[in-house]
BAVORO-373668 format. One record per residue (C-alpha): residue number from 1; residue in one letter; x negated, y negated, z negated. Coordinates in steps of 0.02 Angstrom, whole numbers, always signed. Layout:
BEGIN
NUM	A	X	Y	Z .
...
//
This chain:
BEGIN
1	M	-351	+878	-791 .
2	N	-402	+1030	-687 .
3	I	-455	+984	-514 .
4	P	-425	+1110	-389 .
5	P	-564	+1168	-259 .
6	P	-563	+1074	-102 .
7	P	-477	+1172	+43 .
8	H	-596	+1240	+176 .
9	T	-632	+1119	+321 .
10	S	-679	+1203	+482 .
11	V	-838	+1150	+576 .
12	R	-842	+1120	+763 .
13	R	-991	+1179	+867 .
14	T	-1118	+1053	+927 .
15	R	-1081	+1102	+1104 .
16	L	-889	+1076	+1094 .
17	A	-910	+919	+999 .
18	A	-1017	+856	+1150 .
19	L	-889	+913	+1273 .
20	A	-754	+840	+1190 .
21	S	-842	+674	+1183 .
22	A	-883	+669	+1370 .
23	L	-703	+717	+1406 .
24	C	-637	+579	+1289 .
25	L	-755	+451	+1387 .
26	L	-710	+512	+1570 .
27	V	-513	+531	+1542 .
28	S	-463	+385	+1426 .
29	G	-616	+278	+1387 .
30	C	-586	+297	+1198 .
31	S	-727	+262	+1070 .
32	V	-832	+410	+1007 .
33	L	-919	+326	+872 .
34	G	-987	+465	+754 .
35	A	-941	+606	+878 .
36	A	-1117	+678	+866 .
37	D	-1076	+706	+670 .
38	D	-929	+818	+718 .
39	A	-1028	+971	+699 .
40	T	-1098	+929	+531 .
41	D	-1052	+1001	+357 .
42	G	-991	+872	+209 .
43	A	-985	+696	+211 .
44	G	-1065	+646	+370 .
45	G	-944	+726	+477 .
46	S	-783	+678	+555 .
47	G	-609	+718	+489 .
48	G	-604	+847	+632 .
49	G	-419	+821	+658 .
50	M	-378	+788	+481 .
51	K	-209	+713	+456 .
52	V	-169	+592	+321 .
53	T	-2	+507	+275 .
54	L	+15	+356	+175 .
55	V	+193	+329	+97 .
56	T	+224	+150	+13 .
57	H	+368	+78	-70 .
58	G	+341	-73	+40 .
59	G	+485	-162	+133 .
60	K	+485	-221	+310 .
61	G	+409	-396	+341 .
62	D	+296	-392	+184 .
63	A	+130	-445	+223 .
64	F	+44	-380	+68 .
65	W	+91	-210	+147 .
66	D	+12	-259	+309 .
67	R	-166	-274	+220 .
68	V	-149	-112	+136 .
69	R	-112	-35	+308 .
70	R	-249	-110	+389 .
71	G	-371	-50	+255 .
72	A	-312	+123	+273 .
73	E	-332	+102	+457 .
74	A	-507	+60	+443 .
75	A	-543	+203	+334 .
76	A	-466	+320	+457 .
77	A	-559	+251	+599 .
78	K	-718	+278	+514 .
79	D	-682	+461	+458 .
80	G	-596	+515	+608 .
81	V	-432	+542	+523 .
82	E	-262	+548	+599 .
83	L	-160	+427	+500 .
84	T	+26	+400	+479 .
85	Y	+87	+257	+386 .
86	V	+266	+245	+324 .
87	G	+369	+146	+194 .
88	D	+527	+117	+116 .
89	A	+582	+10	-32 .
90	D	+706	+130	-78 .
91	P	+644	+255	-200 .
92	A	+745	+418	-137 .
93	A	+695	+364	+37 .
94	Q	+521	+349	-2 .
95	A	+531	+515	-88 .
96	E	+607	+596	+70 .
97	L	+456	+524	+169 .
98	V	+326	+615	+57 .
99	R	+433	+771	+90 .
100	D	+422	+759	+270 .
101	A	+231	+733	+251 .
102	V	+233	+906	+169 .
103	R	+348	+973	+307 .
104	D	+221	+910	+440 .
105	K	+84	+996	+344 .
106	A	-31	+845	+307 .
107	D	-194	+870	+253 .
108	G	-185	+736	+119 .
109	I	-46	+616	+57 .
110	A	-72	+446	-21 .
111	V	+73	+372	-116 .
112	T	+116	+225	-230 .
113	L	+224	+257	-376 .
114	A	+330	+96	-407 .
115	K	+474	+214	-466 .
116	P	+383	+364	-530 .
117	A	+520	+468	-574 .
118	A	+575	+483	-393 .
119	M	+406	+548	-346 .
120	R	+383	+694	-464 .
121	G	+473	+815	-354 .
122	P	+398	+769	-189 .
123	V	+224	+771	-265 .
124	A	+250	+935	-355 .
125	Q	+303	+1008	-171 .
126	A	+145	+939	-97 .
127	K	+37	+1024	-233 .
128	A	+125	+1178	-211 .
129	A	+89	+1177	-29 .
130	G	-97	+1149	-60 .
131	I	-96	+967	-12 .
132	P	-199	+842	-110 .
133	V	-109	+691	-159 .
134	V	-198	+520	-232 .
135	G	-102	+365	-285 .
136	L	-136	+187	-245 .
137	N	-59	+10	-297 .
138	S	+85	+50	-420 .
139	G	+89	+183	-553 .
140	I	-74	+165	-648 .
141	D	+7	+238	-818 .
142	A	+103	+380	-719 .
143	W	-21	+445	-595 .
144	R	-92	+584	-706 .
145	P	+69	+638	-771 .
146	T	+129	+646	-600 .
147	G	-10	+768	-547 .
148	L	-108	+650	-433 .
149	L	-295	+688	-399 .
150	E	-346	+501	-407 .
151	Y	-282	+328	-419 .
152	F	-343	+165	-342 .
153	G	-267	-4	-399 .
154	Q	-258	-140	-527 .
155	D	-207	-116	-705 .
156	E	-58	-221	-707 .
157	S	-43	-241	-896 .
158	V	-231	-298	-893 .
159	A	-192	-412	-762 .
160	G	-36	-489	-851 .
161	R	-144	-515	-1013 .
162	A	-275	-600	-904 .
163	V	-142	-719	-838 .
164	G	-68	-761	-1009 .
165	D	-248	-816	-1065 .
166	K	-274	-914	-912 .
167	L	-107	-1012	-947 .
168	D	-162	-1043	-1124 .
169	D	-325	-1115	-1063 .
170	L	-218	-1225	-936 .
171	K	-122	-1284	-1090 .
172	A	+47	-1212	-1026 .
173	E	+188	-1193	-1156 .
174	H	+333	-1119	-1065 .
175	A	+307	-987	-915 .
176	L	+453	-914	-797 .
177	C	+395	-758	-746 .
178	V	+493	-713	-572 .
179	V	+518	-531	-540 .
180	H	+571	-488	-371 .
181	E	+616	-309	-384 .
182	R	+693	-248	-538 .
183	G	+631	-87	-606 .
184	N	+466	-86	-517 .
185	V	+350	-41	-656 .
186	A	+199	-132	-584 .
187	L	+292	-292	-586 .
188	E	+364	-270	-753 .
189	A	+196	-226	-821 .
190	R	+135	-393	-764 .
191	C	+264	-500	-857 .
192	A	+243	-390	-1010 .
193	G	+61	-409	-1028 .
194	M	+70	-597	-994 .
195	R	+185	-605	-1136 .
196	K	+74	-510	-1248 .
197	T	-78	-643	-1237 .
198	F	+20	-820	-1188 .
199	R	+48	-920	-1353 .
200	G	+191	-1003	-1268 .
201	D	+367	-943	-1225 .
202	T	+394	-833	-1077 .
203	D	+565	-799	-983 .
204	N	+592	-671	-858 .
205	L	+684	-716	-688 .
206	Y	+748	-574	-576 .
207	V	+781	-623	-388 .
208	D	+821	-520	-234 .
209	G	+645	-523	-160 .
210	S	+711	-478	+17 .
211	D	+797	-642	+37 .
212	M	+668	-787	+29 .
213	N	+799	-924	+27 .
214	A	+888	-841	-126 .
215	V	+722	-833	-205 .
216	T	+685	-1008	-184 .
217	A	+869	-1059	-243 .
218	A	+864	-955	-392 .
219	I	+687	-1038	-456 .
220	A	+752	-1209	-425 .
221	S	+916	-1178	-514 .
222	R	+826	-1110	-664 .
223	L	+703	-1258	-668 .
224	R	+849	-1384	-654 .
225	Q	+926	-1291	-808 .
226	D	+772	-1299	-913 .
227	S	+658	-1442	-899 .
228	S	+536	-1371	-1024 .
229	I	+477	-1237	-900 .
230	D	+305	-1301	-854 .
231	E	+234	-1143	-768 .
232	V	+312	-1032	-638 .
233	V	+220	-865	-614 .
234	T	+270	-764	-472 .
235	L	+208	-579	-424 .
236	G	+187	-593	-239 .
237	A	+100	-729	-126 .
238	Q	+258	-763	-19 .
239	Y	+363	-787	-185 .
240	G	+232	-914	-242 .
241	L	+258	-1014	-81 .
242	S	+450	-1010	-126 .
243	A	+420	-1071	-292 .
244	V	+312	-1207	-238 .
245	K	+466	-1262	-129 .
246	A	+580	-1237	-276 .
247	V	+484	-1346	-388 .
248	R	+494	-1490	-262 .
249	Q	+696	-1459	-238 .
250	A	+714	-1452	-421 .
251	G	+602	-1616	-459 .
252	S	+514	-1510	-591 .
253	R	+355	-1555	-663 .
254	A	+307	-1357	-672 .
255	K	+142	-1287	-604 .
256	V	+142	-1132	-494 .
257	A	+16	-977	-510 .
258	T	+53	-809	-422 .
259	F	-1	-626	-411 .
260	D	-86	-581	-228 .
261	L	-144	-675	-87 .
262	D	-110	-711	+95 .
263	K	-186	-838	+215 .
264	D	-42	-964	+183 .
265	L	-54	-949	-8 .
266	V	-254	-984	+16 .
267	E	-204	-1146	+89 .
268	A	-89	-1178	-51 .
269	V	-228	-1148	-173 .
270	K	-352	-1254	-74 .
271	D	-218	-1407	-70 .
272	G	-185	-1385	-263 .
273	E	+3	-1333	-237 .
274	V	-39	-1166	-322 .
275	Q	-156	-1157	-484 .
276	F	-225	-990	-443 .
277	A	-189	-809	-377 .
278	V	-229	-652	-451 .
279	D	-304	-544	-311 .
280	Q	-291	-357	-321 .
281	Q	-367	-317	-150 .
282	P	-229	-224	-59 .
283	Y	-350	-193	+88 .
284	L	-474	-102	-34 .
285	Q	-332	+5	-100 .
286	G	-284	+65	+69 .
287	Y	-459	+99	+119 .
288	L	-511	+197	-32 .
289	A	-349	+300	-44 .
290	V	-385	+366	+135 .
291	D	-568	+390	+117 .
292	A	-553	+467	-44 .
293	L	-442	+602	+43 .
294	W	-570	+633	+169 .
295	L	-716	+644	+49 .
296	Y	-612	+771	-53 .
297	R	-583	+871	+101 .
298	T	-764	+873	+183 .
299	N	-872	+861	+11 .
300	G	-769	+896	-139 .
301	N	-780	+723	-213 .
302	V	-650	+658	-333 .
303	S	-666	+479	-391 .
304	G	-656	+442	-571 .
305	G	-676	+628	-600 .
306	G	-487	+652	-596 .
307	T	-459	+565	-768 .
308	A	-497	+378	-736 .
309	P	-417	+262	-605 .
310	V	-531	+160	-478 .
311	L	-491	-29	-529 .
312	T	-471	-146	-381 .
313	G	-436	-305	-481 .
314	P	-381	-422	-554 .
315	A	-491	-568	-486 .
316	F	-436	-748	-507 .
317	V	-442	-849	-343 .
318	T	-442	-1040	-394 .
319	R	-476	-1203	-305 .
320	S	-653	-1190	-356 .
321	N	-690	-1025	-276 .
322	V	-549	-1008	-142 .
323	S	-666	-1047	+2 .
324	A	-773	-883	-22 .
325	V	-607	-771	+26 .
326	A	-532	-892	+138 .
327	R	-601	-829	+304 .
328	F	-561	-645	+246 .
329	A	-375	-710	+212 .
330	A	-369	-776	+379 .
331	A	-418	-608	+465 .
332	G	-280	-530	+359 .
333	T	-394	-424	+248 .
334	R	-382	-517	+88 .
//
């Protein structure tokens, strides 16, 4: 992969930086942490007005994406970057958001590739405009063909295979893999990976992830129909909690495991209602994506050399180690 040279970043004079800092304090009382570095070259300086747009496929009300956003905001604050966060679960709408960022002349774009085909055109437009684009969260098999500079996330196939091994260790025999968004490459890869290593039977159940009551009802109905199912694996924290409800409603003996974490899921693991969760660290994904664009602009750095992804998971959270991440989950960063 040929890595283009980083665009030129203008350097402010020390005198102007000091004046801007003073005005900021006098007029608005804002923080100027790191303002003294404004006049420096390279990775020590601020973003100098750099604009980054993060475009995800996350729908409204999904706490997972709140953690991605918090990580991105933390990196933006550290680097002095102006961050715009937008998201849309519809692939065509997400593609248009990327085009908007190109029209707004963003200095860098971070994007998820849940539906890679929809993003090829917008990413090509960004590259033609000289805007570096990095990927996160979804599309680990598609980021290089799509032309992205770097990628931060979990290898979902590897994570799925690890879950299959875990289920074998737990002596499960029949797993139900609940997919809350049909066609999402990351979710499909999790179930496919699990099927490769799990020695028992695996069935997929497709549900409407935007309707939590419908998710619970669909899982409960399937459990009533097939009493041999002894493990329900969901692909998001809130769906894991729905599965716990569904098991109760169905009077099933099935256990529940899930991908991803939130503070409520952590409590469910503590209480033994959920056997384990697979943590891909969404906060870290958002943080690294924004920070990588800043590093590329200011110092020409490319994580993974532009050929290898930077993995943020998987890690298993079980009853034995959940206390180590509980306080971070409570703060909304794990």
